[in-house]
C-alpha positions in Angstrom: 111.9 136.6 84.5 112.3 134.5 81.3 115.4 133.1 82.8 113.6 132.1 86.0 110.8 130.4 84.1 113.4 128.7 81.8 111.5 130.1 78.8 114.4 129.4 76.4 114.0 125.7 77.1 110.2 125.5 77.0 109.7 123.6 73.7 112.2 120.9 74.7 110.7 120.7 78.2 107.2 120.5 76.8 108.1 117.6 74.6 109.8 115.7 77.5 106.7 116.3 79.7 104.3 115.1 77.1 106.3 112.0 76.4 106.7 111.3 80.2 102.9 111.5 80.7 102.2 109.2 77.8 101.1 111.9 75.3 104.1 111.9 73.0 102.5 109.8 70.3 99.5 112.1 69.8 99.8 114.4 66.7 100.2 118.0 67.4 97.2 119.0 65.2 94.7 116.8 67.1 91.8 118.9 68.6 91.1 118.8 72.3 87.5 117.5 71.6 89.0 114.4 70.0 90.9 113.4 73.1 89.6 111.1 75.8 88.9 112.3 79.3 92.1 110.7 80.6 94.2 112.3 77.8 92.7 115.7 78.5 93.5 115.3 82.2 97.1 114.4 81.4 97.4 117.4 79.0 96.2 119.8 81.7 98.8 118.3 84.1 101.5 118.6 81.4 100.7 122.3 80.9 101.2 123.0 84.6 104.5 121.1 84.8 105.9 122.9 81.7 105.1 126.3 83.3 107.0 125.3 86.5 104.9 127.6 88.8 106.2 128.7 92.2 103.1 127.2 93.8 101.0 124.3 92.5 97.7 122.8 93.6 97.0 119.2 92.4 93.7 117.2 92.8 94.2 113.5 92.4 97.0 114.0 89.8 97.8 110.3 89.3 94.3 109.4 88.0 94.6 108.1 84.5 98.4 107.6 84.8 100.1 104.2 84.3 103.1 103.2 86.3 105.7 104.9 84.0 103.7 108.2 83.9 103.2 108.2 87.7 106.9 107.7 88.3 107.7 110.5 85.9 105.2 112.8 87.7 106.7 112.0 91.1 110.2 113.0 89.8 108.8 116.2 88.3 106.9 117.2 91.5 109.9 116.5 93.7 112.1 118.7 91.4 109.8 121.7 91.5 111.2 124.5 93.7 108.0 125.9 95.2 105.2 124.9 97.5 102.9 122.1 96.4 99.5 121.2 98.0 97.9 118.0 96.7 94.8 115.9 97.4 95.3 112.2 96.6 94.3 108.7 97.6 97.4 107.3 95.8 99.4 105.9 98.7 102.5 105.2 96.6 102.4 108.8 95.3 102.0 110.3 98.8 104.9 108.2 100.0 107.1 109.4 97.2 106.5 113.2 97.3 105.0 114.3 100.6 106.9 116.0 103.4 103.7 116.6 105.5 100.2 115.0 105.4 97.0 116.5 106.8 94.4 113.8 107.6 90.9 115.1 106.9 89.1 111.9 108.2 86.7 112.9 111.0 88.5 113.1 114.4 87.5 114.6 117.7 90.3 117.2 117.6 89.7 118.0 113.9 92.2 117.6 111.0 95.6 116.5 112.2 98.9 117.3 110.5 101.6 114.6 110.3 105.2 115.2 109.4 106.8 112.9 106.8 105.7 110.7 104.0 102.9 108.1 104.0 105.0 105.4 105.7 105.7 107.8 108.6 102.0 108.6 108.7 101.1 104.9 108.9 103.6 104.4 111.8 102.2 107.4 113.7 98.6 106.2 113.2 99.5 102.7 114.5 101.2 104.3 117.6 98.0 106.5 118.1 95.8 103.4 117.9 98.0 101.5 120.4 97.8 104.4 122.8 94.1 104.7 122.4 93.6 101.0 123.0 95.9 101.1 126.1 94.0 104.1 127.6 90.6 102.5 127.0 91.7 99.2 128.5 93.1 101.0 131.6 89.9 103.0 132.0 87.8 99.8 131.8 90.0 98.1 134.5 89.6 101.2 136.7 85.8 101.2 136.2 85.5 97.6 137.2 87.7 98.1 140.3 85.6 101.2 141.3 82.4 99.3 140.9 83.7 96.6 143.2 84.9 99.2 145.7 81.6 101.0 145.7 79.7 97.7 146.1 80.7 94.3 147.4 84.3 94.9 148.3 83.7 98.0 150.4 81.1 96.3 152.5 83.3 93.4 153.2 85.4 95.7 155.4 82.5 95.6 158.0 82.7 92.7 160.5 79.9 90.2 160.1 80.2 88.8 163.6 78.6 90.2 166.7 80.6 91.5 169.6 82.3 89.2 172.1 81.5 89.7 175.8 84.9 91.4 176.5 84.3 93.7 173.5 80.8 95.0 174.3 81.9 98.2 175.9 83.9 99.4 172.8 82.0 97.6 170.1 79.7 100.5 169.2 82.6 102.9 168.8 84.5 100.5 166.5 81.4 99.7 164.5 80.7 103.4 163.9 84.3 103.9 162.8 84.1 101.0 160.3 80.8 102.3 158.9 82.3 105.8 158.5 85.2 104.3 156.7 82.9 102.3 154.4 80.8 105.3 153.6 83.9 107.4 152.7 85.2 104.7 150.4 81.9 104.3 148.7 81.6 108.1 148.2 85.1 108.3 146.8 84.5 105.5 144.4 81.2 106.9 143.3 82.7 110.3 142.7 85.5 108.8 140.6 82.9 106.8 138.6 80.9 109.9 137.9 84.1 111.6 136.7 84.9 108.7 134.4 81.4 108.7 133.0 81.6 112.4 132.1 85.0 112.0 130.4 84.6 108.5 129.1 87.2 107.3 126.5 85.3 106.0 123.5 85.9 102.4 122.5 88.4 102.3 119.6 86.5 101.3 116.4 87.1 97.7 115.3 89.4 97.5 112.3 87.8 96.1 109.1 87.7 92.3 109.1 85.8 89.7 107.1 83.2 88.5 109.6 82.7 84.7 110.0 79.9 83.4 112.3 78.2 80.1 112.6 76.2 80.9 109.5 79.3 80.4 107.4 81.1 77.1 107.6 84.8 76.5 106.8 85.9 76.5 103.2 86.7 73.2 101.7 90.1 72.3 100.4 90.7 71.9 96.7 90.1 73.9 93.5 87.2 76.3 93.3 87.4 77.3 89.7 89.4 76.0 86.8 89.8 77.8 83.4 91.4 76.2 80.3 91.9 78.0 76.9 89.3 80.7 77.8 88.5 83.3 75.2 86.2 86.3 75.3 86.6 87.8 71.8 88.2 91.2 71.9 88.4 91.2 75.6 90.3 88.2 77.1 92.6 85.4 76.2 93.8 83.1 78.9 95.3 79.6 78.5 95.2 78.3 82.1 94.1 79.3 85.6 93.3 77.3 88.8 91.9 79.2 91.8 92.3 77.2 95.0 90.1 77.4 98.1 92.7 79.5 100.0 93.9 81.5 96.9 95.3 85.0 97.2 95.6 86.2 93.6 96.3 89.6 92.2 95.4 90.2 88.6 97.3 93.1 87.0 97.7 94.5 83.5 97.2 97.7 81.4 93.8 99.2 80.9 91.9 97.0 78.5 93.9 93.9 79.2 90.8 92.1 80.5 91.1 92.3 84.3 87.4 93.0 84.9 86.4 90.5 82.2 88.3 87.8 84.0 86.6 88.5 87.2 83.2 88.4 85.5 84.1 85.0 84.0 85.2 83.6 87.4 82.0 84.9 88.9 79.9 83.2 86.2 78.4 86.5 85.0 80.0 86.4 81.6 80.0 83.4 79.2 83.4 82.5 77.6 84.6 80.1 75.0 86.8 77.3 76.4 86.7 75.2 79.6 85.2 76.7 82.8 84.7 74.3 85.7 83.4 75.3 89.1 83.0 73.5 92.4 79.4 72.5 93.0 77.4 74.9 95.1 80.2 77.5 95.1 79.3 80.8 96.7 80.8 83.8 94.9 80.8 87.5 95.7 81.9 90.2 93.1 82.7 93.8 93.9 82.3 95.6 90.6 83.7 99.1 89.8 80.3 100.6 89.5 77.7 99.3 91.9 73.9 99.5 91.2 71.3 98.3 93.7 67.9 97.0 92.5 65.9 99.1 94.9 67.4 102.7 94.9 64.5 103.9 97.0 65.4 101.5 99.9 67.5 102.9 102.7 71.1 101.9 103.3 70.1 100.2 106.6 67.1 98.3 105.0 69.2 97.2 102.0 71.9 95.8 104.3 69.3 93.9 106.4 67.2 92.6 103.4 70.3 91.4 101.6 72.0 89.7 104.5 68.9 88.5 106.4 68.0 89.6 109.9 70.2 87.2 111.8 73.4 88.0 110.0 72.7 91.8 109.9 72.2 91.7 113.7 75.3 89.6 114.2 77.4 92.1 112.2 75.9 95.6 112.5 76.6 97.8 109.5 77.8 100.6 111.9 80.5 98.3 113.3 82.3 98.0 109.9 83.3 101.7 109.7 82.5 101.8 105.9 79.6 104.3 106.1 78.8 107.0 108.5 75.8 106.8 110.9 74.2 109.8 109.1 74.1 107.8 105.8 72.3 104.7 107.1 68.9 106.2 106.7 69.4 107.6 103.2 68.1 105.9 100.1 70.8 104.0 98.3 69.9 105.9 95.1 71.1 109.1 96.8 74.6 107.8 97.6 77.7 108.7 95.7 79.5 106.1 93.6 82.0 105.7 96.4 79.4 105.3 99.1 77.5 102.6 97.0 80.8 100.7 96.6 81.4 100.9 100.3 77.9 99.5 101.0 78.6 96.7 98.5 81.9 96.0 100.2 80.2 95.9 103.6 77.8 93.2 102.4 80.8 91.1 101.3 82.7 91.7 104.5 79.7 90.8 106.7 79.0 87.6 104.9 82.1 86.4 103.0 81.6 83.9 100.2 84.0 81.0 99.3 85.3 83.0 96.4 85.6 86.8 96.8 86.3 88.8 93.6 87.3 92.5 94.1 87.7 94.8 91.1 89.8 97.8 91.9 88.8 97.6 95.6 90.8 100.6 96.8 89.0 103.0 94.5 86.8 105.5 96.5 88.3 104.4 99.9 90.4 106.5 102.2 94.0 105.5 102.4 93.5 104.4 106.0 90.6 102.2 105.0 92.6 100.8 102.1 95.3 99.7 104.7 92.6 98.0 106.8 91.2 96.2 103.7 94.6 94.9 102.7 95.1 93.6 106.3 91.7 92.0 106.2 92.4 90.3 102.9 95.5 88.7 104.3 93.6 86.9 107.0 90.2 86.7 105.3 88.2 83.5 104.7 88.1 81.6 101.5 89.7 82.6 98.2 90.3 86.2 97.2 91.0 87.4 93.7 91.8 91.1 93.3 92.1 93.0 90.0 94.0 96.3 90.5 96.4 98.9 89.4 97.0 100.3 92.9 100.8 100.5 93.0 100.9 100.4 96.9 98.8 97.3 97.0 100.9 95.6 94.2 104.2 96.4 96.0 103.0 94.8 99.2 101.0 91.9 97.8 102.0 88.6 99.5 100.1 86.2 97.3 100.3 85.0 93.7 100.2 87.5 90.8 98.8 87.0 87.3 99.6 89.7 84.7 97.4 89.8 81.7 
C-alpha cells in the first residue's frame, strides 16, 4: 500500500506541489489562521494532490491560481491515475483536462453529456444550434404553406366562372367534385396545423448581442480618453494610454497590478495624478466586480425598466437577453446572488451600450456558454470596449490590443 501511494517520496512530492501552486515561499511554521483565503484554498488543493487519491472531486480548483499554478495543476490532474470529477467555469482548464463534459444548463431533455474536451463541446453545441435553427425555419415555412393551403390557395381551385351552355348538364357534378376536393385539402391542412401547434419547435434563443436602436447614434471617430503620466499612489502607474472610439483593449496583469484601478480612472470614478482628457459628453458604462444597486427592494424587472427608461426597456426586453431566468424577474435585486446582480448589470449595458464600455473580469459568474456568447458580442459590439481580465481562454483568443500592467 505504501508503494502504491508512493509514501517514500511524499516529502519531496509535497515540496514540489507546494512550489507549483505558489506556496513554496511560505515558512513551514506559519499558522493556518495567518494565511489568506486564497492561500488556504491552494493548501487544501496541495494536500489532495500529494495524497494521489484513486478518486478526486474538485470544485472550481483554479480559483486563486495564477497562470503558472493553473498549468501545474493541469499537468498534475492529467497524471493522476484514477477518476476525477470536477466542477469548473474555467474554459482553458476544461479544455486541458476533460475527457467528458456534462452540461447542467437547463435543457428540455435534462443534463447532456458530451465526449471530449471543451473545444469539442463548443463544436457540438454549434452543430446543435444549427440543427435547431434549421428545424425551426423549416417548420415556420411549413406553417405558412399550410395556412395558405387552408385559406386562400385552396379556394382558388374552385372555378369562379359560371357554366357555359354546353356544360350545364354536367356542371353540378363537377362543381360538387371540386368542392369536395377543396374541403379535403382544407381538412388535411388544418389537421397538420393542429399537429404542428401541439408539438411546436420553440424559437432558438437569440445569442447575446449589444443592442443598438435609434436611441443610440453611431460612435464618433477619434480618441475617447487620453492618459499621460497617470499615478494613483500605491495602486497604479501608467505613462501613456489612448483609447480610440473603436478600441478593443484587454488589460492584464497579476493581482494588485492595478487593472480595476485603471478602469475606474477611465470611467471617471477615481481621481488620479497626471493628465486625463476625455471627449466631451462621453457616455461610459462600467461593469464592476461587485455590483450594488441603489434600491435593493425594487424588483429585477422594475430596476431594468427604471434604469433604461420605458422605450428602451420595451425595445430590448430583459427576457430576450438570456442573462436572467424568467423566475428571477419578479425578485427584489437585494435577494439576488452576486452572480445574478452582475448579470443584471451586464444586461443594462448590453441593452443600452455606451460609447466606452469597461468590463472588469466580465466572465466571472457566467456559464462557459454565456462567456462564449459575450466574447462574440464584444467582437462586433458598438463603441470602444476595455476589458480587465485574467481569464486564460479569453486572453488566448483576444483579437484586439493588449496592455499588461
